[in-house]
C-alpha positions as CSV (number, residue, x, y, z in Angstrom):
1,X,0.0,0.0,0.0
2,X,1.3,3.4,-0.9
3,X,2.1,6.0,1.8
4,X,-0.5,8.8,1.9
5,X,2.4,11.3,1.7
6,X,3.1,10.0,-1.8
7,X,-0.4,10.8,-2.9
8,X,-0.6,14.2,-1.3
9,X,2.8,15.5,-2.4
10,X,4.4,15.7,-5.8
11,X,7.7,15.0,-7.6
12,X,9.1,17.7,-9.8
13,X,10.5,14.9,-12.1
14,X,7.0,13.8,-13.3
15,X,6.2,14.6,-16.9
16,X,2.8,14.3,-18.5
17,X,2.5,13.5,-22.2
18,X,-0.7,14.0,-24.2
19,X,-1.2,11.2,-26.7
20,X,-4.7,12.3,-28.0
21,X,-3.7,12.9,-31.6
22,X,-1.6,9.7,-31.9
23,X,-3.6,7.1,-30.0
24,X,-6.9,9.0,-30.5
25,X,-6.0,9.2,-34.2
26,X,-6.3,5.5,-34.5
27,X,-10.1,5.8,-34.2
28,X,-10.7,8.4,-36.8
29,X,-7.8,7.8,-39.3
30,X,-6.1,10.9,-37.8
31,X,-8.6,13.2,-39.4
32,X,-8.3,16.1,-37.0
33,X,-9.0,19.7,-38.2
34,X,-6.3,22.3,-37.8
35,X,-8.7,24.1,-35.5
36,X,-9.0,21.1,-33.3
37,X,-5.2,20.5,-33.2
38,X,-4.5,24.1,-32.4
39,X,-7.1,24.2,-29.6
40,X,-5.5,21.0,-28.2
41,X,-2.1,22.6,-28.4
42,X,-3.3,25.7,-26.5
43,X,-5.1,23.6,-23.9
44,X,-2.0,21.6,-23.2
45,X,0.0,24.8,-22.7
46,X,-2.6,26.2,-20.3
47,X,-2.9,22.9,-18.5
48,X,0.9,22.6,-17.9
49,X,1.2,19.4,-19.9
50,X,4.9,18.7,-20.7
51,X,4.8,16.9,-24.1
52,X,2.2,16.8,-26.9
53,X,2.4,13.8,-29.2
54,X,1.3,14.9,-32.7
55,X,1.0,11.4,-34.2
56,X,3.1,9.0,-36.1
57,X,6.0,9.3,-38.5
58,X,4.3,6.9,-40.9
59,X,6.1,5.8,-44.0
60,X,4.3,7.3,-47.1
61,X,5.5,4.4,-49.3
62,X,3.5,2.1,-47.0
63,X,0.4,4.2,-46.1
64,X,-1.8,6.1,-48.6
65,X,-1.6,9.8,-47.7
66,X,-5.2,10.2,-49.1
67,X,-6.6,7.7,-46.6
68,X,-5.2,9.4,-43.5
69,X,-5.0,12.8,-41.9
70,X,-1.7,14.6,-41.5
71,X,-1.1,13.3,-37.9
72,X,-0.4,9.9,-39.5
73,X,2.8,11.4,-41.0
74,X,3.7,14.4,-38.9
75,X,5.6,16.3,-41.5
76,X,7.6,19.1,-40.0
77,X,5.8,21.7,-42.1
78,X,2.4,20.5,-40.8
79,X,3.5,20.7,-37.2
80,X,4.9,24.3,-37.8
81,X,1.6,25.2,-39.3
82,X,0.0,24.6,-35.9
83,X,2.8,25.6,-33.4
84,X,4.9,28.1,-35.3
85,X,8.2,28.2,-33.5
86,X,6.6,26.8,-30.4
87,X,8.2,29.3,-28.0
88,X,6.6,27.6,-25.0
89,X,7.5,25.1,-22.3
90,X,5.4,22.5,-24.1
91,X,7.6,20.0,-26.0
92,X,6.5,18.3,-29.3
93,X,6.7,14.5,-29.7
94,X,6.1,12.0,-32.4
95,X,6.0,8.2,-32.5
96,X,8.0,6.1,-34.9
97,X,6.9,2.4,-35.2
98,X,9.5,-0.1,-36.0
99,X,8.9,-1.4,-39.5
100,X,6.4,1.3,-40.3
101,X,8.5,4.4,-40.8
102,X,11.4,5.6,-42.9
103,X,13.2,7.1,-40.0
104,X,16.5,7.7,-41.7
105,X,14.9,10.0,-44.2
106,X,11.7,11.3,-42.6
107,X,13.1,12.2,-39.2
108,X,15.3,15.2,-39.8
109,X,18.0,16.8,-37.7
110,X,16.6,18.3,-34.5
111,X,18.0,21.7,-35.5
112,X,15.7,21.7,-38.5
113,X,12.6,20.3,-36.9
114,X,9.9,21.5,-34.4
115,X,10.0,18.0,-32.8
116,X,11.7,17.5,-29.4
117,X,11.0,13.9,-28.6
118,X,11.0,10.7,-30.8
119,X,9.1,7.8,-29.2
120,X,10.2,4.5,-30.7
121,X,7.5,1.7,-30.5
122,X,8.7,-1.8,-30.8
123,X,7.8,-5.5,-30.2
124,X,10.4,-7.7,-28.4
125,X,11.5,-9.4,-31.6
126,X,12.3,-6.0,-33.2
127,X,14.7,-4.8,-30.5
128,X,17.8,-4.6,-32.7
129,X,16.0,-2.3,-35.2
130,X,14.6,-0.3,-32.3
131,X,18.1,0.3,-31.0
132,X,19.1,1.5,-34.5
133,X,16.2,3.9,-34.5
134,X,17.1,5.2,-31.1
135,X,20.7,5.7,-32.0
136,X,19.7,7.5,-35.2
137,X,17.3,9.9,-33.4
138,X,19.7,10.5,-30.6
139,X,22.5,11.4,-33.1
140,X,20.1,13.9,-34.7
141,X,19.7,15.7,-31.4
142,X,16.4,14.4,-30.0
143,X,15.2,13.1,-26.7
144,X,14.2,9.5,-27.2
145,X,11.9,7.1,-25.5
146,X,11.1,3.5,-26.2
147,X,7.7,1.7,-25.8
148,X,7.9,-2.1,-25.7
149,X,4.5,-3.2,-26.8
150,X,2.5,-6.3,-25.7
151,X,4.5,-7.0,-22.6
152,X,1.6,-8.8,-21.0
153,X,2.4,-11.7,-23.4
154,X,6.1,-11.6,-22.9
155,X,8.3,-14.1,-21.0
156,X,9.9,-12.3,-18.2
157,X,13.4,-13.5,-19.2
158,X,12.8,-12.1,-22.7
159,X,11.7,-8.8,-21.3
160,X,14.7,-8.5,-19.1
161,X,17.0,-9.3,-22.0
162,X,15.4,-6.6,-24.1
163,X,15.6,-4.0,-21.2
164,X,19.3,-4.8,-20.8
165,X,19.9,-4.2,-24.5
166,X,17.9,-1.0,-24.5
167,X,19.6,0.2,-21.3
168,X,22.9,0.1,-23.2
169,X,21.5,2.3,-25.9
170,X,21.2,6.1,-25.6
171,X,17.5,6.0,-25.0
172,X,16.2,8.5,-22.3
173,X,13.1,6.7,-21.1
174,X,11.7,3.2,-21.1
175,X,7.9,2.8,-21.2
176,X,5.7,0.1,-19.6
177,X,2.9,-0.4,-22.1
178,X,-0.3,-2.3,-21.3
179,X,-1.2,-2.8,-24.9
180,X,-4.2,-5.1,-24.3
181,X,-5.5,-3.4,-21.2
182,X,-5.1,-6.7,-19.4
183,X,-2.8,-5.8,-16.5
184,X,-4.0,-5.2,-12.9
185,X,-2.3,-2.7,-10.5
186,X,-0.5,-5.5,-8.7
187,X,1.0,-6.6,-12.0
188,X,1.9,-3.1,-12.9
189,X,3.8,-2.9,-9.6
190,X,5.7,-6.1,-10.6
191,X,6.5,-4.6,-14.0
192,X,7.8,-1.4,-12.5
193,X,10.2,-3.5,-10.3
194,X,11.5,-5.3,-13.4
195,X,11.9,-2.1,-15.4
196,X,13.4,-0.2,-12.5
197,X,16.2,-2.7,-12.1
198,X,17.5,-1.7,-15.6
199,X,16.5,2.0,-15.3
200,X,18.6,2.4,-12.2
201,X,21.4,0.3,-13.7
202,X,21.6,2.5,-16.8
203,X,20.2,5.8,-15.5
204,X,17.0,5.8,-17.5
205,X,13.6,7.3,-16.8
206,X,10.5,5.1,-16.7
207,X,7.1,5.8,-18.3
208,X,3.7,4.2,-18.5
209,X,1.1,4.0,-21.3
210,X,-2.1,2.3,-20.2
211,X,-5.2,1.1,-22.0
212,X,-8.7,1.0,-20.4
213,X,-10.1,-2.3,-21.4
214,X,-10.9,-3.2,-17.8
215,X,-11.4,0.4,-16.7
216,X,-7.9,0.3,-15.0
217,X,-5.9,2.7,-17.2
218,X,-6.1,5.5,-14.6
219,X,-5.6,3.1,-11.6
220,X,-2.6,1.5,-13.3
221,X,-1.1,4.9,-14.1
222,X,-1.4,6.2,-10.5
223,X,-0.1,2.8,-9.3
224,X,3.0,3.4,-11.4
225,X,3.4,6.9,-10.2
226,X,3.4,5.7,-6.6
227,X,6.1,3.1,-7.5
228,X,8.4,5.8,-9.0
229,X,7.4,6.0,-12.7
230,X,7.8,9.6,-13.9
231,X,6.6,9.9,-17.5
232,X,2.8,9.5,-17.8
233,X,0.8,9.2,-20.9
234,X,-2.9,10.3,-21.1
235,X,-5.5,11.5,-23.6
236,X,-8.3,13.9,-23.4
237,X,-11.6,12.1,-22.6
238,X,-9.5,9.0,-22.8
239,X,-9.6,9.0,-26.6
240,X,-7.6,6.1,-28.0
241,X,-7.7,2.8,-29.8
242,X,-10.6,0.6,-28.7
243,X,-11.3,1.1,-25.0
244,X,-9.0,4.2,-24.9
245,X,-6.4,5.4,-22.5
246,X,-5.8,7.0,-19.1
247,X,-8.0,10.1,-19.2
248,X,-6.0,13.4,-19.1
249,X,-8.7,15.1,-16.9
250,X,-8.4,12.3,-14.3
251,X,-4.6,12.4,-14.3
252,X,-4.4,16.2,-14.1
253,X,-6.9,16.2,-11.3
254,X,-4.9,13.7,-9.4
255,X,-1.4,15.2,-9.7
256,X,-0.7,17.7,-7.0
257,X,2.0,19.7,-8.8
258,X,0.7,23.3,-9.0
259,X,2.0,23.6,-12.5
260,X,-0.9,21.3,-13.7
261,X,-4.4,22.7,-14.1
262,X,-7.3,20.5,-14.9
263,X,-9.7,23.3,-15.9
264,X,-8.3,23.8,-19.5
265,X,-8.7,20.0,-20.0
266,X,-12.4,20.2,-18.9
267,X,-13.0,23.2,-21.1
268,X,-11.4,21.5,-24.2
269,X,-13.4,18.4,-23.7
270,X,-16.6,20.4,-23.5
271,X,-15.9,22.5,-26.5
272,X,-14.1,20.1,-28.9
273,X,-15.0,16.4,-28.1
274,X,-18.7,16.3,-29.0
275,X,-18.0,17.1,-32.6
276,X,-15.4,14.4,-32.8
277,X,-17.9,11.8,-31.6
278,X,-20.6,13.2,-33.8
279,X,-18.3,12.7,-36.8
280,X,-18.3,9.0,-36.0
281,X,-15.2,8.4,-33.8
282,X,-15.9,5.6,-31.3
283,X,-13.8,4.8,-28.3
284,X,-14.1,3.9,-24.6
285,X,-14.9,1.1,-22.3
286,X,-17.4,-1.5,-23.5
287,X,-18.1,-5.2,-22.9
288,X,-16.2,-6.4,-26.0
289,X,-13.0,-4.6,-24.9
290,X,-13.4,-5.9,-21.4
291,X,-13.5,-9.4,-22.8
292,X,-10.3,-9.1,-24.8
293,X,-8.7,-7.5,-21.8
294,X,-9.7,-10.3,-19.5
295,X,-8.3,-12.8,-22.0
296,X,-5.1,-10.8,-22.6
297,X,-5.8,-10.6,-26.3
298,X,-5.2,-7.8,-28.9
299,X,-8.4,-5.7,-29.2
300,X,-8.5,-6.0,-33.0
301,X,-11.5,-8.5,-32.7
302,X,-13.3,-6.2,-30.4
303,X,-12.7,-3.2,-32.7
304,X,-14.2,-5.2,-35.6
305,X,-17.1,-6.2,-33.4
306,X,-17.7,-2.5,-32.7
307,X,-17.4,-1.5,-36.4
308,X,-20.1,-4.1,-37.3
309,X,-22.5,-2.7,-34.7
310,X,-22.8,-6.1,-33.1
311,X,-24.5,-6.5,-29.7
312,X,-24.3,-10.3,-29.3
313,X,-21.7,-10.1,-26.6
314,X,-22.0,-13.7,-25.3
315,X,-21.5,-15.0,-28.8
316,X,-18.4,-12.8,-29.2
317,X,-17.1,-14.1,-26.0
318,X,-17.4,-17.7,-27.2
319,X,-15.6,-16.7,-30.5
320,X,-12.6,-15.2,-28.8
321,X,-12.4,-18.0,-26.2
322,X,-11.9,-20.3,-29.2
323,X,-8.8,-18.3,-30.1
324,X,-7.1,-19.1,-26.7
């Protein structure tokens, strides 16, 4: 059990990252208007958020630019159109997926880009390429973090080996990612202990990115905070793939650092989010996502269930049980 002093005080080392455009973009093909993105940028500044993730650095030879909005590709010129020179304390982040980006060509030198942080996303079997991407981004002058995805399905020995390899790289932060929303707070605490061994050995920061399949994204995030994790991902109204993410408004309301202000988040949600939902974007906790979370499965089947407007939940449960 956490000491109450850890909940009432704050650590200056904590950083909050807004992933609304990136994870949220997965539910509307990244089709955000410039007005929406600019309003989100201004809200993040007013709320004291530390990093704003604009989306992916998607490879245009793999993904049709006509099928996705600009946050799928995060061209430097597009980001500048929103933030100008970004003469603020808010830093700009992008995610680069191993195997889905042309990082050598599309990620330019930091001195020529509005981006501050490159977030490398990888599966365990892709670690060597992830290290190459980390080294490339670091050599170009960026802060770099690494998200190891699907760790709930990983052997502990494999995870430890990967963390040891990443620890020897120039990465700044290592992220605990509950990709399937299947982990409980006690398991998050165990994961933090595993990650912390290598973070302390190699002097790295730790982060968490939680999904809400079992309505535990916020609980798991604050569990991680109490265990010493400093970099915290959240999205406005929890917008994200499937069941969504830790809600920014909950996280800002919880953190006691006076630099954070929940009111701008509430105001943004009131003014901007209804139109996003009315345009057809669907996310948030529902029975089908709970089921894939319980079974520690990727939510792709639940996402398809949602797209088909199905309501036969018991039949769906039998279908995904057969995949075990």
